C-alpha positions in Angstrom: -23.2 41.3 32.5 -20.1 43.2 33.6 -17.8 40.9 31.8 -18.1 38.2 29.0 -17.4 35.3 31.1 -18.4 36.0 34.8 -15.6 34.9 37.1 -16.4 32.0 39.3 -15.5 32.2 43.0 -14.2 28.8 44.7 -14.0 27.5 48.1 -10.5 26.2 47.7 -9.4 29.8 46.8 -10.5 31.0 50.2 -7.8 33.1 52.0 -8.0 35.3 55.4 -8.2 39.0 54.8 -5.1 40.8 54.8 -6.3 43.3 57.0 -9.1 43.7 59.9 -11.5 46.6 60.6 -12.0 47.0 64.3 -14.3 49.9 64.6 -16.4 51.6 62.0 -18.0 55.1 62.4 -20.6 56.1 59.9 -22.8 59.2 59.1 -25.7 59.5 56.9 -27.1 62.5 55.4 -30.3 61.1 53.9 -31.6 63.0 51.1 -34.4 62.7 48.5 -31.8 63.0 45.8 -28.3 61.9 46.4 -27.2 60.7 49.9 -23.9 61.4 51.8 -22.0 58.7 53.4 -18.8 59.6 55.6 -17.0 56.6 56.9 -14.3 56.2 59.3 -12.4 52.8 59.6 -9.7 51.8 61.9 -8.1 49.3 60.2 -5.0 47.0 61.2 -3.2 44.3 59.5 -4.3 40.9 59.9 -1.4 38.6 61.2 -2.9 35.6 59.4 -3.1 37.6 55.9 -0.2 38.1 53.3 -0.1 42.2 53.6 0.4 44.0 50.8 -2.3 46.4 49.0 -5.8 46.7 50.5 -8.5 46.4 48.3 -11.8 47.6 49.7 -14.9 46.9 47.9 -17.2 49.5 46.6 -20.0 49.7 43.9 -21.9 52.6 42.6 -20.1 55.1 44.7 -19.2 58.7 44.0 -16.3 59.6 45.5 -15.8 63.1 47.2 -12.7 62.8 49.4 -10.4 59.9 51.0 -8.0 60.5 54.1 -5.5 58.4 55.6 -4.7 59.3 59.4 -6.4 62.7 59.0 -4.5 63.6 55.7 -5.7 63.9 52.1 -4.2 60.8 50.0 -2.5 61.3 47.0 -3.2 59.9 43.5 0.0 57.8 43.6 -1.2 55.9 46.9 -4.5 54.8 45.9 -6.5 53.4 43.1 -10.4 53.6 42.4 -12.5 51.7 39.7 -16.1 50.5 39.5 -15.7 48.0 42.2 -13.0 49.1 44.5 -10.8 51.3 46.2 -7.0 50.0 46.5 -4.7 51.4 49.1 -1.2 50.7 47.4 0.9 50.5 50.5 -0.9 51.1 53.6 0.9 51.1 57.1 0.6 48.4 59.8 -2.4 50.3 61.7 -4.2 53.5 60.6 -7.5 55.2 60.2 -9.4 55.7 56.9 -11.9 58.4 56.4 -13.9 58.9 53.2 -17.0 60.5 52.1 -19.1 59.3 49.1 -22.5 60.0 47.4 -24.9 57.4 46.8 -28.4 57.3 45.1 -30.9 55.2 47.1 -33.6 56.8 45.1 -32.5 54.8 42.0 -31.9 51.7 43.6 -34.5 49.1 42.2 -32.2 46.1 42.9 -33.1 46.6 46.6 -29.7 46.1 47.6 -27.5 48.2 50.0 -29.4 51.2 50.7 -32.7 52.0 48.9 -35.6 54.4 49.0 -38.8 52.8 48.6 -42.7 53.9 49.5 -41.2 57.0 51.2 -38.7 55.1 53.3 -35.1 54.4 53.5 -34.3 50.8 54.0 -31.1 48.6 53.7 -30.5 45.1 52.5 -26.8 44.0 53.0 -26.9 40.5 52.9 -24.8 39.1 51.3 -22.8 41.9 49.8 -24.9 45.1 49.8 -23.0 47.0 51.9 -20.2 47.6 49.1 -22.9 49.8 47.8 -23.0 52.0 50.9 -19.4 52.8 51.3 -15.9 51.4 50.8 -15.2 48.3 53.0 -13.9 45.0 53.3 -17.5 43.6 52.5 -16.9 39.9 53.7 -18.5 38.0 56.4 -15.2 37.2 58.3 -14.2 40.9 58.9 -16.3 41.9 62.0 -16.3 45.4 63.6 -18.1 47.6 66.2 -20.4 50.0 64.4 -21.4 53.4 65.7 -24.3 55.3 63.2 -24.9 58.7 63.0 -28.2 59.2 60.8 -29.4 62.8 59.7 -32.9 63.3 57.7 -35.9 65.4 57.7 -37.8 65.3 60.7 -41.5 65.5 59.3 -40.7 62.9 56.5 -38.6 60.8 58.4 -39.4 61.1 62.0 -38.1 57.6 62.9 -34.2 57.0 62.6 -33.2 53.3 63.2 -29.9 51.2 62.9 -28.2 48.5 65.0 -27.6 48.2 68.6 -28.4 50.5 71.1 -29.8 54.3 71.0 -27.0 56.5 72.1 -28.6 60.2 71.6 -30.6 62.1 69.3 -31.8 65.6 68.7 -33.2 68.4 66.5 -31.2 70.1 63.7 -31.6 73.3 62.0 -33.8 73.5 58.8 -36.3 71.0 60.2 -33.8 68.1 60.2 -33.0 65.7 63.3 -30.5 63.2 63.9 -30.1 59.8 65.9 -26.8 58.2 67.1 -26.8 54.2 67.5 -24.1 52.1 69.2 -23.7 48.5 68.2 -21.3 47.0 71.0 -21.1 43.7 69.5 -18.7 42.9 66.6 -20.5 42.2 63.6 -19.7 41.6 59.6 -20.9 44.6 57.4 -23.7 42.1 56.1 -25.7 42.6 59.3 -25.7 46.3 59.1 -29.1 48.0 58.7 -30.7 51.6 58.9 -34.3 52.6 58.7 -35.6 56.0 58.2 -39.5 56.9 57.6 -42.8 57.7 58.9 -43.6 54.5 61.0 -45.6 53.7 64.2 -44.7 51.0 66.7 -46.2 48.8 69.3 -43.9 48.1 72.1 -43.7 45.5 74.9 -40.7 44.2 77.1 -39.3 40.7 77.9 -37.2 40.1 81.0 -34.3 37.5 80.6 -33.3 34.9 83.2 -30.5 36.9 84.2 -32.8 40.0 85.0 -32.3 42.3 82.3 -35.2 43.9 80.5 -35.4 44.1 76.8 -37.5 46.7 75.1 -39.3 45.3 71.9 -40.8 47.3 69.3 -42.6 46.3 65.9 -42.5 49.3 63.3 -45.0 49.5 60.5 -46.5 52.0 58.4 -49.4 54.0 60.3 -52.2 52.2 58.3 -51.0 48.6 59.7 -50.5 49.4 63.1 -53.6 47.2 64.0 -51.9 43.9 62.5 -48.8 43.7 64.4 -50.1 41.8 67.8 -49.2 38.3 66.6 -45.8 39.1 65.5 -45.1 40.5 68.8 -46.7 37.5 70.8 -44.3 35.3 68.4 -41.2 37.2 69.5 -41.6 36.9 73.0 -42.6 33.3 72.7 -39.3 32.7 70.7 -37.3 34.7 73.0 -38.6 32.4 75.8 -38.0 29.4 73.8 -34.5 30.0 73.0 -33.9 30.5 76.6 -35.4 27.4 77.7 -34.0 25.0 75.0 -30.6 26.7 74.2 -29.7 28.7 77.3 -29.3 31.6 74.7 -30.4 35.3 76.3 -30.7 38.5 74.0 -27.6 40.6 74.4 -28.8 44.2 73.6 -31.0 46.7 75.6 -33.4 47.0 72.5 -34.8 44.4 70.0 -36.6 46.4 66.9 -38.4 45.0 64.1 -39.6 47.1 60.9 -42.0 46.0 58.2 -41.3 47.0 54.7 -43.2 46.4 51.5 -40.4 46.4 48.9 -38.1 43.4 50.0 -36.3 40.9 48.1 -36.3 38.2 50.9 -38.7 37.1 53.6 -36.6 38.9 56.4 -33.2 39.8 57.6 -31.4 39.2 60.9 -29.5 42.6 61.3 -28.4 42.6 64.8 -30.9 44.3 67.0 -32.8 45.7 63.7 -34.5 43.1 61.9 -36.0 44.4 58.5 -38.8 42.1 57.8 -40.6 41.7 54.3 -44.3 43.0 55.8 -45.9 39.7 54.6 -44.3 38.2 57.6 -45.3 40.8 60.3 -48.8 41.9 59.3 -51.9 39.7 60.4 -55.2 40.2 61.3 -58.0 37.6 61.3 -59.8 39.0 58.3 -56.7 39.6 56.3 -54.5 36.4 56.9 -54.9 32.8 56.8 -53.7 30.1 59.1 -50.6 29.9 56.8 -49.7 33.5 57.4 -50.2 33.3 61.0 -48.2 30.2 61.2 -45.5 31.7 58.7 -45.2 35.0 60.7 -44.5 32.9 63.9 -41.9 30.8 62.0 -40.0 33.7 60.3 -39.9 35.9 63.6 -38.6 33.1 65.3 -36.1 32.3 62.5 -34.8 35.8 62.7 -34.5 36.0 66.4 -32.6 32.7 66.7 -30.0 34.2 64.3 -29.1 36.3 67.2 -26.8 33.6 68.1 -26.9 31.4 65.3 -25.8 33.6 62.7 -24.9 36.8 64.2 -22.8 36.2 67.4 -21.4 33.0 65.6 -21.2 33.8 61.9 -19.9 32.3 58.5 -16.1 32.5 57.5 -17.1 32.9 54.2 -20.3 32.5 52.0 -19.9 29.0 51.0 -20.7 28.3 54.7 -23.8 29.7 54.3 -25.8 26.7 55.6 -23.7 27.0 58.7 -26.1 30.0 60.0 -29.1 29.0 57.8 -29.6 25.3 58.1 -29.1 25.5 61.9 -31.6 28.3 62.2 -34.1 26.8 60.0 -33.9 23.5 62.2 -34.3 25.8 65.3 -37.2 27.6 63.9 -38.8 24.2 62.8 -38.7 23.0 66.3 -39.9 26.3 67.8 -42.9 26.0 65.3 -43.5 22.3 66.5 -43.5 23.2 70.0 -45.8 26.0 69.5 -48.2 24.0 67.2 -49.1 20.4 65.9 -45.5 18.9 65.8 -46.6 15.8 63.6 -48.3 18.3 61.1 -45.6 20.6 61.1 -42.9 17.8 60.1 -45.0 16.6 57.5 -45.3 20.1 56.0 -41.7 20.6 56.4 -40.8 17.2 54.5 -43.8 17.8 51.7 -42.0 21.1 50.7 -38.4 19.3 50.9 -39.4 16.5 48.8 -41.4 18.5 46.3 -38.7 21.5 45.6 -35.5 20.5 47.5 -35.2 16.9 45.9 -36.1 18.5 42.5 -33.2 20.9 43.1 -31.0 17.9 44.0 -32.1 16.2 40.7 -31.3 19.4 38.4 -28.5 21.0 36.9 -28.8 23.5 39.7 -27.9 20.7 42.4 -25.1 21.8 44.4 -24.1 20.5 47.9 -25.2 22.2 51.3 -21.9 23.8 51.4 -21.3 24.8 47.8 -17.8 24.7 46.2 -18.2 27.2 43.8 -20.4 30.2 42.7 -20.8 33.0 40.2 -23.1 35.0 42.0 -23.6 34.1 45.8 -27.4 35.6 45.7 -28.2 32.3 43.7 -27.2 30.1 46.8 -30.1 31.0 49.0 -31.4 28.0 48.1 -33.7 25.2 49.6 -30.7 22.8 49.4 -28.7 25.5 51.7 -31.6 26.0 54.2 -33.9 23.0 54.1 -31.5 20.2 53.2 -29.1 22.0 55.7 -31.8 21.7 58.5 -32.4 18.2 57.8 -28.6 17.7 58.3 -28.6 19.4 61.7 -31.8 17.4 62.7 -29.9 14.1 61.9 -27.0 15.1 64.3 -29.5 16.1 67.0 -31.3 12.7 66.7 -28.5 10.8 66.9 -27.0 12.5 69.7 -30.3 12.8 71.6 -31.7 15.8 73.6 -29.0 15.9 76.5 -26.0 15.4 74.3 -27.0 17.6 71.8 -27.5 20.5 74.2 -24.1 19.8 75.6 -22.8 20.2 72.0 -24.4 23.5 71.1 -23.5 25.0 74.4 -19.8 23.9 73.3 -20.4 25.3 70.0 -21.7 28.5 71.6 -18.9 28.8 74.1 -16.1 27.9 71.8 -17.0 30.1 68.7 -18.9 33.2 70.2 -17.6 36.3 68.5 -16.0 33.9 65.6 -16.4 33.5 61.8 -16.5 29.9 61.3 -17.1 26.9 59.1 -19.4 23.8 58.9 -16.7 21.6 60.1 -16.3 23.6 63.3 -20.1 22.8 64.0 -19.8 19.2 63.2 -16.8 19.2 65.6 -18.3 20.4 68.5 -21.1 17.9 67.9 -18.5 14.9 67.9 -16.5 16.5 70.7 -19.2 16.8 73.1 -20.7 13.5 72.1 -17.6 11.4 71.7 -19.5 10.1 68.4 -17.5 9.4 65.3 -19.2 11.9 62.9 -16.6 11.9 60.5 -18.9 10.8 57.6 -21.6 13.6 58.5 -19.4 15.8 56.6 -20.2 14.2 53.3 -23.9 15.8 53.5 -22.0 19.2 53.3 -19.7 18.4 50.6 -21.7 16.1 48.2 -24.8 17.3 46.0 -27.8 14.8 45.3 -30.3 13.0 47.4 -29.1 9.7 48.6 -31.4 6.7 47.2 -31.8 3.7 49.8 -33.0 0.5 48.6 -34.5 -1.9 51.1 -35.2 -5.7 51.2 -36.5 -7.8 54.0 -36.6 -11.6 54.9 -38.8 -12.9 57.8 -37.8 -16.6 59.3 -40.7 -17.8 61.3 -38.7 -20.7 62.8 -35.8 -18.4 64.3 -38.2 -15.5 64.8 -36.1 -13.1 63.0 -36.8 -10.2 60.5 -34.0 -8.9 58.4 -33.6 -5.7 56.7 -31.0 -5.2 54.0 -30.1 -1.7 53.0 -27.9 -0.6 50.1 -27.3 3.1 49.5 -25.9 5.4 46.8 -25.9 8.9 45.8 -26.8 9.8 42.3 -24.1 11.5 40.0 -24.6 15.3 40.1 -22.8 18.2 38.2 -19.1 17.6 38.7 -19.6 14.8 41.2 -19.3 11.3 40.6 -18.4 8.1 42.7 -19.6 9.3 46.1 -18.8 7.6 49.2 -21.5 6.3 51.5 -23.0 8.8 53.7 -24.1 8.4 57.4 -27.9 7.6 57.3 -30.0 7.2 60.5 -33.2 5.1 59.7 -35.5 5.1 62.4 -37.6 1.9 62.0 -40.4 0.1 63.8 -42.2 -3.2 63.4 -45.9 -3.3 63.2 -47.7 -6.4 63.9 -51.1 -7.8 62.7 -53.0 -6.2 65.3 -51.8 -2.6 64.5 -49.3 -2.4 67.6 -45.5 -1.9 67.5 -43.7 -5.1 68.1 -40.9 -5.1 70.9 -37.7 -6.6 69.6 -34.2 -6.6 69.8 -31.3 -6.4 67.4 -29.4 -9.1 69.3 -30.5 -12.4 70.3 -31.4 -11.9 74.0 -30.7 -8.3 73.6 -32.7 -5.4 75.0 -35.8 -5.2 73.2 -37.8 -1.8 72.3 -40.4 -0.9 69.7 -38.3 1.6 67.7 -34.6 1.4 66.7 -32.5 4.0 64.9 -30.3 2.0 62.2 -27.3 4.0 61.5 -26.2 3.1 57.7 -22.4 3.9 57.0 -21.8 1.4 54.0 -22.9 0.9 50.7 -24.5 -2.5 52.1 -25.7 -3.1 55.3 -27.9 -5.8 57.2 -29.8 -5.5 60.5 -31.4 -8.4 61.9 -34.2 -8.2 64.4 -34.8 -10.8 67.0 -37.8 -12.0 68.9 -40.3 -11.4 66.3 -43.0 -13.9 66.7 -45.3 -12.9 63.6 -44.4 -11.4 60.4 -44.5 -7.4 60.6 -44.8 -4.8 58.0 -41.9 -2.7 58.7 -42.2 1.0 59.4 -39.2 2.7 57.9 -37.9 6.0 58.1 -39.9 7.4 60.9 -40.2 10.9 61.4 -38.3 11.2 58.2 -35.1 10.6 59.7 -32.8 11.2 56.9 -33.3 13.3 53.8 -33.3 10.4 51.3 -35.5 8.4 48.7 -36.2 5.2 50.1 -37.7 2.1 48.1 -39.1 -0.7 49.7 -41.6 -3.1 48.1 -44.7 -2.4 50.0 -47.7 -4.4 48.6 -50.9 -1.9 48.2 -52.5 -3.8 51.4 -49.2 -2.9 53.5 -49.5 0.7 52.6 -53.3 0.7 53.5 -52.7 -1.0 56.9 -50.0 1.6 57.7 -52.2 4.4 56.9 -54.7 2.9 59.7 -52.3 1.5 62.3 -48.8 3.1 62.2 -48.0 4.7 65.7 -45.7 7.5 63.5 -48.1 9.9 62.2 -45.6 10.9 59.5 -45.5 7.5 58.2 -49.0 7.3 58.2 -49.3 10.0 55.8 -46.1 8.8 54.0 -47.9 5.4 53.4 -51.1 7.3 52.1 -48.6 9.5 49.9 -47.1 6.5 48.3 -50.4 4.7 47.8 -51.9 7.7 46.0 -48.7 8.0 44.0 -49.1 4.6 42.6 -52.3 5.1 41.9 -52.1 8.2 40.2 -49.1 7.0 37.9 -51.1 3.9 37.1 -54.0 6.1 35.8 -51.5 8.2 33.9 -50.3 5.0 32.2 -54.1 4.1 31.4 -54.5 7.5 30.0 -51.3 6.9 27.7 -52.6 3.4 26.6 -55.9 5.3 25.7 -58.2 3.1 28.4 -60.5 4.0 31.0 -58.8 5.4 34.4 -59.5 2.8 37.1 -58.8 2.9 40.7 -57.6 -0.2 42.8 -60.0 -1.9 44.5 -59.5 -0.8 48.6 -58.2 2.6 48.0 -61.4 4.6 48.2 -62.2 2.7 51.2 -58.8 3.4 52.9 -59.9 7.2 52.1 -63.2 6.6 53.9 -61.4 4.9 56.8 -58.9 7.7 57.1 -61.8 10.4 57.1 -63.9 8.9 59.4 -61.0 7.9 62.0 -61.9 9.9 65.2 -58.8 8.9 67.0 -56.7 10.9 64.7 -56.2 14.5 65.0 -58.1 16.8 62.2 -55.0 18.1 61.1 -53.3 14.9 60.5 -56.4 13.7 58.7 -56.3 16.6 56.3 -52.5 16.0 55.4 -53.5 11.9 54.8 -56.3 13.0 52.7 -54.0 15.3 50.6 -52.9 14.7 47.0 -49.4 14.5 45.9 -48.8 17.5 44.0 -47.9 17.2 40.0 -44.5 18.2 40.6 -43.8 15.4 43.2 -45.4 12.9 41.1 -43.4 13.9 38.0 -40.0 13.2 39.8 -41.1 9.2 39.4 -41.8 9.5 35.5 -38.9 9.0 33.0 -40.7 11.8 31.1 -42.9 14.0 32.9 -46.5 14.1 31.4 -48.1 16.9 32.7 -51.6 16.6 30.9 -51.8 12.9 32.1 -50.9 14.1 35.6 -53.4 16.7 35.6 -56.2 14.7 34.4 -55.4 11.7 36.7 -55.3 14.1 39.9 -58.7 15.6 38.8 -60.3 12.0 38.2 -59.3 10.8 41.2 -60.4 14.1 43.1 -63.8 14.0 41.7 -64.2 10.1 42.1 -63.3 10.6 45.8 -65.9 13.2 46.0 -68.7 11.3 44.4 -68.0 8.0 46.3 -67.5 9.5 49.7 -70.3 12.4 49.2 -72.2 11.6 52.3 -69.2 11.1 54.8 -67.7 14.2 53.1 -70.6 16.2 53.7 -71.1 15.0 57.2 -67.6 16.0 57.9 -67.9 19.5 56.3 -71.1 20.1 58.5 -69.4 18.8 61.7 -66.4 21.0 61.3 -68.2 24.4 61.0 -67.1 26.7 63.3 -68.9 30.1 65.4 -67.4 32.5 67.3 -64.4 34.5 67.0 -61.2 33.2 64.9 -58.6 31.8 66.8 -55.1 30.7 65.4 -54.7 27.7 67.6 -53.5 24.4 66.5 -56.8 22.7 67.0 -58.8 25.3 65.2 -56.2 25.4 62.5 -56.2 21.6 62.2 -60.1 21.7 62.0 -60.2 24.4 59.4 -57.6 22.5 57.4 -59.6 19.4 57.2 -63.0 21.3 56.5 -61.3 22.8 53.4 -59.6 19.7 52.3 -63.0 18.2 52.2 -64.4 21.3 50.7 -62.3 20.7 47.6 -63.2 17.1 47.2 -66.9 18.2 47.3 -66.5 21.1 44.9 -64.8 18.9 42.4 -67.6 16.4 42.2 -71.0 18.4 42.2 -72.9 21.7 41.7 -73.8 21.0 45.2 -70.0 21.3 46.2 -69.7 24.3 44.2 -72.3 26.0 45.9 -70.6 25.2 49.3 -67.6 27.1 48.0 -70.0 30.3 47.4 -71.6 30.2 50.5 -68.4 29.8 52.4 -67.0 32.7 50.5 -69.9 34.9 51.4 -69.8 34.0 54.9 -66.6 35.8 55.1 -65.9 34.3 58.8 -62.1 34.2 58.4 -59.4 34.7 55.5 -58.6 31.1 55.9 -61.9 29.9 54.6 -62.5 32.8 52.4 -59.0 31.8 50.5 -59.7 28.3 50.2 -63.1 28.8 48.6 -61.9 31.5 46.4 -59.1 29.4 45.1 -61.4 26.6 44.3 -63.9 29.2 42.5 -61.2 30.8 40.5 -59.8 27.3 39.4 -62.8 26.1 37.6 -66.1 27.4 35.8 -68.1 28.1 38.5 -71.0 30.3 37.7 -70.2 33.2 40.0 -66.5 33.1 39.4 -66.4 36.7 38.0 -68.8 37.9 40.4 -66.7 36.4 43.2 -63.4 37.6 42.1 -64.7 41.4 41.6 -66.3 41.4 44.9 -62.8 40.3 46.7 -60.9 43.0 44.8 -63.5 45.5 45.7 -63.4 44.5 49.4 -59.5 44.4 49.7 -58.1 46.8 46.7 -56.3 48.9 49.3 -54.6 46.1 51.1 -51.4 45.2 49.3 -50.8 42.0 51.1 -54.6 40.8 50.7 -54.3 41.7 46.9 -51.3 39.2 46.4 -53.6 36.4 47.5 -56.0 37.4 45.0 -53.4 37.6 42.0 -51.8 34.2 43.2 -55.3 32.3 43.1 -55.8 33.5 39.4 -52.3 32.8 38.6 -52.6 29.2 39.7 -56.0 28.4 38.1 -56.1 25.5 35.6 -58.3 27.1 33.2 -57.3 27.7 29.7 -57.5 31.2 29.7 -55.0 31.8 32.9 -52.4 33.2 30.9 -54.3 35.7 29.4 -55.4 36.7 32.8 -52.1 37.0 34.1 -51.1 39.3 31.4 -54.2 41.5 32.1 -53.5 41.5 35.8 -50.1 42.9 35.1 -51.8 46.1 34.2 -53.9 46.3 37.6 -53.2 49.1 39.5 -52.3 47.0 42.6 -49.3 45.1 40.6 -45.9 46.5 40.3 -42.6 45.0 38.6 -40.8 47.0 41.0 -42.2 45.3 44.1 -41.0 41.5 44.7 -44.2 40.1 46.6 -46.1 41.4 43.5 -43.7 39.5 40.9 -44.0 36.5 43.3 -47.7 36.6 43.5 -48.5 37.0 39.8 -45.5 35.7 37.8 -43.6 33.8 40.1 -47.0 31.8 41.0 -47.8 30.9 37.5 -44.4 29.8 36.6 -43.6 27.9 39.6 -47.2 26.7 41.0 -49.1 26.3 37.8 -47.4 23.1 35.9 -50.5 22.9 33.7 -50.7 26.4 32.2 -46.9 27.1 32.5 -45.9 24.0 30.8 -48.6 24.6 27.9 -47.7 22.6 24.8 -47.5 25.9 22.5 -44.8 27.0 24.7 -46.3 30.4 25.5 -45.9 30.1 29.2 -42.0 29.8 28.8 -42.2 32.7 25.9 -44.1 34.8 28.6 -41.6 33.9 31.4 -38.6 35.1 28.8 -40.1 38.5 28.3 -40.8 39.1 32.3 -36.9 37.8 33.0 -35.6 40.2 30.4 -37.8 43.1 31.9 -37.0 42.6 35.4 -33.2 41.9 35.2 -31.9 45.4 34.7 -33.8 46.6 37.7 -33.7 43.6 40.1 -31.6 40.7 39.1 -32.1 38.8 42.3 -35.8 38.4 41.7 -35.2 37.5 37.9 -32.7 35.1 38.6 -35.3 33.1 40.6 -37.8 33.3 37.9 -35.5 31.5 35.4 -35.2 28.3 38.0 -38.6 27.4 36.5 -36.8 26.4 33.4 -33.8 24.7 34.8 -35.3 21.1 34.8 -36.2 21.3 31.0 -34.7 18.1 30.2 -37.5 16.4 32.4 -40.4 17.1 29.6 -41.0 15.9 26.4 -39.0 16.7 23.2 -41.3 19.4 22.1 -41.5 21.2 25.4 -37.7 20.5 25.7 -36.9 22.5 22.8 -39.1 25.5 23.4 -37.5 25.7 27.0 -34.2 25.6 25.8 -34.6 28.1 23.0 -35.7 30.3 25.7 -32.7 29.6 27.7 -30.5 30.3 24.9 -32.1 33.4 24.3 -31.3 34.6 27.5 -27.9 33.9 27.6 -27.3 35.4 24.4 -28.4 38.8 25.7 -26.2 40.7 28.0 -27.9 39.9 31.3 -26.9 40.0 34.9 -24.5 37.7 36.7 -27.4 36.3 38.8 -29.6 35.3 35.6 -26.4 34.3 33.6 -25.3 31.6 36.1 -28.9 30.0 36.5 -29.6 30.2 32.7 -26.0 28.8 31.6 -26.2 26.0 34.3 -29.5 25.1 33.1 -28.1 24.6 29.8 -24.9 22.8 30.7 -26.3 20.7 33.0 -23.9 22.3 35.5 
């Protein structure tokens, strides 16, 4: 920590910048030891600012000289400390020039300019640019950049920066240079440069206005054959944005670079996207279906940022969801249009419920727009991204496609080139539609997942069906007594024949099979008319709002909806609710010391779903999935890890035994021949096949042998990893042989080895922690590579609750050591690991005490602001 009590930054203290920067000219002399950066800033006083001294951010800079309007500055006109350069009495408008020396080769935090794997690279969001040169490093200062790069030509033949290429050439001593111009003003967090020995694939895209954009994907030479899918995804994203939002790309070139050492998934720097190689590189033998889909989504996400984040950016970092929530919504819709829409929605909600809802119920709970932070890196969270996307989705659905397009057109027209707030976005939705969206702002301002309780009453004589809703939002750190939210509940009524009933919300009114009920009050009732038979309500279709909905369905009602609901999401949700009840009941039986039993009809419901020939295989695979331990734990007063694990494994084996014939027949029917294709249909079939394989493997030796045979077939990486994960999780006779075979095949492919690390870290075996410790010595593992840390240590801490939460506390002690080891080098990644301990109060007293002791030990040591904020908030409850 730089200070005993790190300073808290608050939204209420926002002030416009006192000065603005109009143009930036940068010159980089890239060297193995010490890089020189010369900066020329055209600065003027901001009429909206207060004037006075100008404080420019700068960290880790070695000053060489500083000039104002061409003249060396005397010592009494400026001050320099560890974090800033302050001009004491600057003129109204001036040019500030400076030269500094920085050390990218020592930058293990991977923020600012760093050198890794023989390549120079940058990551400036949110506050990395201050590690490159003196600057007003805040998103509401936007400038046009011209950048000159100079480096050794043999070692760094490719020199890239933002914008369009202007010139390049050779220099003396085997060096060369390149100049890039970005004509569109941008904040400093969007600055990027890359220098390295790279190869590229190239394509082009023609915009509706007739412009041709050159597209290039740069990778290290050995990966050049893994880029085709990413290029196709980029072209598809460009076309989609033109058709759905009328947005064209605005530069002559669009470059993407894949790097191995990167803290994030990718970065939307203007015209030069820098990607974690995980989200670019894919080949059928090296990447799974999940990888292919992930690449498509992230490529789209970063491209869509060109308008929702770059052309229109955030006024301050509290507005982060303004760009991230909107862009996540856009990439979700893009992926849904490219693939299986219903399944995509299920995947997104499953992740939201399992992780973001947990964040909402933890000491780390915060609004989509936080009101304070110590370290902004800690607010790149699921709340800001995923819940932010749900809030945009609610607005899109409330407006409908035509009005939402009108509203987004207004947003782009009104705010192009500006740094704005979430209020500005909501105001455009309201102005374009004429709707009162005042309550929508509550979603941005208050933390917590709203709770919606529902009761129903059917009157056969009046043929009415009434639904009464009560909403509340739980208290969260620093926030109580929250007002009612605007909550849209999409609702259908399902009749005894399984068809949706056509009913009205007014006597004699217009009928429909689906209605969007808009909750705006703490308690509200809706009455449906013309209901000739008692229905089963289908509530919250498509997950129309990110809430916890509580309705007293009988088990028979849930099985009925599993079989008949016309909304695919609610069919899946009914199955999840039913299985959740079953599993929690089994945990109670375990705690009571009695035999675990499954209610009548549950296994038959699974059989009917498995044999449903009308349903898409991808949807069937989702319906058959068991809820995760993390999700189930949120429905217990005290999380019983051991009981939940035993219940899930018992039910899995029971399904495997009771449905053995049907599962085997389904598995055989889904075998594929021919070339691997990542199409929605093929992905769905593989998903169901591997779901079935999991049940078979849990029930018999024959199922275990199927796993081995599927692994040996090596047909595609999806099937290989599905089999490998099952083998690694148990006591399969060929376990060590198969793991060794996989390592032998792929030891030179960094991304594939990450999968190998991950399946072992997530194994439920009792020796998993020992295996993880041993794997830290493997030649393919490095604590300096974020992907490796996430694949091994992150997977153990965040995706293996059984072993991480071992009763002896060994998992917690292991995590503490890794956090303290990693923190001096890369505080961002260390802080993300600490989050695994943030919900320590949810567990039994013994585990609570052990987790609390670890958090107290971390706080007591001199750690980074990143780690301190997470650990201290976890202890304090916010």
